[in-house]
N, C-alpha and C positions, 0 to 999 in steps of 0.2 A: 443251524440245521435241525435243531430240536423243534423249532417252530414249524418247519416244512413237514416233518413227520407227523406232528400233532394235527396239522390241517388234513393231511391224507387220511389219518385215522378217522377224523370226523367225517370225511367224505364217504368212506366205505361204511361207516356206521349209519350214514343217512340213507344208503341204498338198501332195499328190503332183501332179506336173505332168501335162499332158494326154496327153503321149506315153507316160508311165508308165502311166496309166490305160487307155490304148488297148491296151497290151501285155498287160494282165491282164484286159481285157474280152472277153466272147463273146456272140454273138447266136444264139439258138435259134429255130427255127420248128417249130411242132407243131399238130396239130388238137386242139381240145378235144373233150369228149364229144359236143357237139352237132354236130360236124363243121365248125366254124368254125376258121379258121387264126389262130393266135396267134403273135406274135413276142415273144420274151423277151430283154431286154438285161441282162446280168449283169456286175457288177464285183466282183471279189474284195476283200475287206477285207485291208489289209496287216497289221493287228494282231489282228483278231478271227477266231476259227475258226468262230464261229457267230453269227447275229444275235441280239441281246438282245431284239429287238422294239421297236416304237415308231418314231417318225419322227426324222430328224437335225436338225430344227428346234430342239427344246430345247437340244441341245448348241451349235448356232450362237448361239442367244440367250445361253447362259451365257458363251460366249467374248466375245461383245459386251459383256455386262455387266461381265465382268472387264476388258476393254479400257477401258471407260468409267471404271471405278474407277481403273484405272492412270492414264488421262489426268488425272483429277482430282488424283490424288496428285502427279503430275509437275507439274501447274500450281501446286499449293500449294508444292511444293519450290522451283520456280523463283521464285515470288513471295517466298518466305522469304529466298532468297539475295539477291534484288534489294533487299528491304527491309533486310536486315542490312548490305548495302554502303552503303545510304543512311544507316542509323543510325550506322555507323562513320564515314562521311564527316562526318556532323553533329557527332559527338563530336570528331573531329580538328579541325574548324573551331573548336569551342568551346575546345579546349586552346590552339589558336594564339592566340586572342583573349586568353585568360587569361595566357598566357606573355608576350604583348606588353604587357599591362597591368602585370604584375609587374616586367618589365624597365624599363618607363618610370618606375614608382615607385622602383625601386632607383636609376636614374640621377638622379632628382630628390633623393633622400635624400643621394646622394653629393655633388651640387652644394650642397645645404644644409650638409653637414658641412664642406666646403671653405670655404664662406662664413663659417660660424661660426668655424672655425680662423683664418681671416684676421682676423676681428674680435678674437678673443682675443689674437693676436699684436700687433695694433695697440694694444689696451688695455694689454698688458703693457709695450709700448714707451712708451706715454704715462705709465704709472705710474712707470717708470724716470726719465723726463724730469722729472715733477713731484718725485720724490724728490731728484733732483740739484738742482733749483731750490730746494726747501725747504732742502737742506743749504747751498747757496750763500747763501741769505738768512740762515741761522743764523750762518754764518761771516763774512759780509760785510754787515752792516746798512747801510741807506741813510744817506749823508751828510746831515746837516742844515745847510743853508747860510744859512737865514734865521732871524731871531729868533722869527718867529711859529711856525716849524716846531720850534724848540727848545722853545718853550712847550708845544706840543702833545706833545712827547716826555715832558715832565714828567708828563703825564696818563696815560702808558702804564703797564700793569701791571708790577710789578717782575719778573715771570717772562719779560718780553720779552727775547730774546737781546741786542738792542741795549743793554739797560740793564746794561752791564758796564763798570765803571770801568777795566778794563784795556784797553778797546778804544780804538784810536787815534781813530776818528771821535767816539766819546763824549767823549774828552778835548778834541778840537777844539771840539765843541759847548759844553762846559763853559767853556772859555776865552772863547768868543764871548759866552756869557751873562753872565760875570762882568764883561765890559767895559761892559755896559748899566748905566746909573745905577740904584741900588737904588729910587729913588722911583718908577721906571716898573715895577719888578718887584713891589713890595709896597705898593701905594697904601693898603691897609688894614691893613698890618703883619702879615698872617696867612699870606703865602705862604712856602713853604720855599725857602731859598737853597741854592745848590749848594756853598757853601764849608763848612769845618769849624768850626762854632761850637757854642754851647750848645744843649741840648735846649729847644725852645720848647713843644712839645706832643706828646702821644702819642695816636694815633687809637683808635677803638673796636676791640676784639678781632674778628678774622676767624677763624672755625673752619675747619680743614683736615681734621681727622680726630679720631675719638673712639676710644680704646682699648676693646677688647672683652673684657678679662679683668683680674683683680686685679693682675697684674704691670704693668699700664699705668697704675696710679693716679698715679705720677710717673715721670719719666725725662728723656731728652735727645733733642731732635730739631733738626737744623741743615741748612743748606746751606753749602758752602765758598765764602767770598767771593772767594778767589783760588786756584782749583783748579789743580793742576799735572799734567802728563802727559796721555796720550791716552785713558786709560781712563774718567775721570769728568769731568763738567763742572760749571759753576755751577748747572745744573738738577738735578743729582743730589740726592736727599734722603737724609739719614742719621738713624737712629733707634736709641736704646738704651732698653729698658725696665729701669728701675733698681731695681725691687723684687725682692729675693732676696738670698741669701747669696753666690752665686757668679755674678755678672752678667758675661757674656762675649760675648754675641751682639750684633753690630753689623749691623743691616738697611740694605740699600742699595736705593733705589728709583730708577727711571730719571728720573722727573720728579714735579712735584707732583700731576699727575693720577693716575698709578699709585700715589703715596703715599696720596692720598685714597680710592682704591679698595682699598687694602690689598694690593697685588701687588708684593712685593719682587722685584727681579731677582737679588739675591744676599744671602746671609747669611754674614758673616765671624765667625770665632771668635777672639776677642782672646787674646793670649798670657798676660795677667794679668787678674784680675778688677777690675771697676770699682767705685770708691767713690762712691756718691751721684750727684748731678746736676750736677757741676761741669765736665763735659767740654766741649771746644770743637773746632772745626774751622778749620784755617789752612794755606794753601799745600800742599794735598795730604796733610796728615797729621791724624790724630785725637790730641788731647792730653787725657790724663786722669790722675787720681790712682789709684794702686794701692790696693786695699782694705787697710784697717787699717795704713796706713803714710803717711809724708810723701813717698814716692817718686812722681815724676812719670814718665809714659811717653809717648814719641812713637811712634805707630804709623803706619808708612808705608802709605798706602791702595793705591798702585800695585803695590808688591812684596808687600804683605800680611805684612810683617815688623815685629818690634820694632826701630826704628831707634836709639832713645836711651832711656837710663834715668838719672835723676839725682834726688837728694834736694833738696827745698826746705828750706834751712837754718832750723832752729828753728821750723818751722811746726807749729801744733797740728793734730792729726788725730783722727778717730774719735770725735767728740763733745766735743772740748775747747773748740772756738770755733766753733760752728755758727751759722747764721742762726737767726732766731727760730722758724722752723717746724720746726727740728731736722733729721732725715734725714742726719746725719754730713756736713753741708755745710761742713766746716772749710776746704777749699781749693777755690776757684772759679776756674777758668781762663777767660780771655776774649781776644778779638781785636778790633782796631779798625784805623782808618787808619794807626796809628803802629806796630802790631806785636802781640806776644803779651804777655799780662799774667797775673799770679796775684794773687788777692784772698784774704787769709787773715789770721790773727793769730798772735801768739807770746806766750810767757810774759812776755818783756820788756815787750811792749806792753800786757799785762794785758787782753787781749780787744778792744783797739781795732784797727780794720781797718789792715792793712799792705797796700800795693800795690806789687808789684815788676814791672819790665819784664824779660822773659826773652829769651834768645837762642833763636830758633825751631829751631836745629839742635842745640845742645849742651844747651839748657835751663838754662844758667848765668844767675844773676841779674846783669843789667846795672846796674840802679839800683832802689833801694827808697825808699818814702815812708811814713811813719807818720802816720795821720790821728787826729782826735779823735772819730771816729764809732764807737760800740760796735757790734761785729759782731752780738751776740745781741739787739740792739734793732731791727734792721731785718730785713725779710723776704727781701730779695734784693738783688743789685747787678749792674751791668754797666758797661762802659767804652766811651765814644764820644769820638773826637777827643781822646784823652789825658785825658779827664775821667772820674772815677768818679762814678756816680749810684747812690743806694740807693732801694729801694721801702719804704714805710712798713709796709704790712700785706700778709699773703698771703691773708687771708680776707675782709676788708672789700670789699663790691662796688664802692664808690667810695672809693679811697684816693688817695695822692699819691706822686710822687717827691719825697722830702723833703730830701735832702742832695746836694751836689755838691762834689767835691774836684778841683781843677785841678792836675795834675802840673807844668804849665808855671810856675806860681806857688807851689806848695806851700801854697795856701790852700783852705780849705773854706767853704761857706756853706749856710744853710738855704734851700730853695726850695720851691715848691708847684706841681708840675705834675700835673694830674689824671691818674689811672691807674685802670683798671677790672679788678677780679678777678671776671669774669663768673660763673665756676663755683666760686668761694669757696675754692679751695685751690691757690694758685700756687706751685709748687715749683721752677720754672726760669725764668730770664729771661736772654737772651743777645742781643747786638747783632750784625747783619750789616751792615757798612759799605758793601758793594757795592749792596745793596738798600734801605738806609736803613730797616730794619725791626727790630723786636724779635721774637724767637722765644720762645714761652712754653709751659709745660706746666701747665695749670690743671685739676686734678682729672679725669684721664682725657682731657682735651681738649687737642690740639695746635693752637695758635693763633698769629697774628702781629698786630703793631701797626705801623702806619705812624708814622715819627718825622719831625718837623720840627726842623730845626736853625736857629739864628739866624745873624747876621753873623759871618764869619770874623774872628778877632782877630789 
């Protein structure tokens, strides 16, 4: 509106004032040709020297038209300014609302993040607590104070950490059980006693893993019944694939589950090549025969070094006195409740089995016994509670443990304890006295058998 007023002011200023018009105006009086008196009022134009003719009304109409047009333009301009301000105000309000919404969502996300972080910290803390509890349970099994609880313990799997003969609680439980009359323990004569007696029965084979290459047709796999040092435990599983000319790899698995899945935690390279399937584990060391010799090796698992090297006097080797299945099984090392043993033959014994008790540190022979069992007529052998046991066949699906030699009496006898070769080529049998199990390697298959022993003598 201010523009319209300014234009009107300019218009009126452009018209000459009344006083100026009077200064330039003149009045004339004269007679016309008829004799009548005429008065003439004349005003001189400030711009024009002569009249163009016509009336002044069209000019005024033009000015008014132009003013109307200007007024319309001014109105439209003012309306546009007001509309733009309103639009800008609306946009600003929308931006404020959007910013407020985004800010709220950001704050909510921050709160959610903090809450999730707290939950993660709590879960990590709980996981650490559970790990500590599990470790405590592994190192401190529950004491068994009642006979019924002791009986329940006998039903636990051998992989149970409490099933460790070196554990004080377990020894206490054993003493408590042995005080119970045998008639209450074995009403039908089929229950396993905790004492160290003769083998009464061998359970069905339980498969733990099958080898996936030709090098696994036969080999050695064991758990240490008396592990030493902080690095490995009685849960650690050890394996050697014995097929090949230069067998040196010793695979270590964290436990039976990882062994079954085929995930070794470590692979050790032995300093000397291994001969056949006669190796054994005892008190933190691997004992084995060096390839093509009668030399025995003690390999310390903790330091991963060769600890002792010694010859087994007069022992046949590399096919001179093997088991019936062959495989250069001339020297078979074993461990039981009484220590470390060597099962072999000599030229003097003419192929009959000789069993010697060895010093675990020096590998010197402490005492030897010559049996009347021909080594090449039996498939395999193991020692349990100071007694030598032989397996009749390595291929028959249903065979027997056919001979037993007692080192305490120096006498042998024929026995017939059923034994199954489920996979028809059993090349390794070894006894674990801590778990009361036989470990075997039957035609690519690594298996165990539960063993029941009779009354302690």
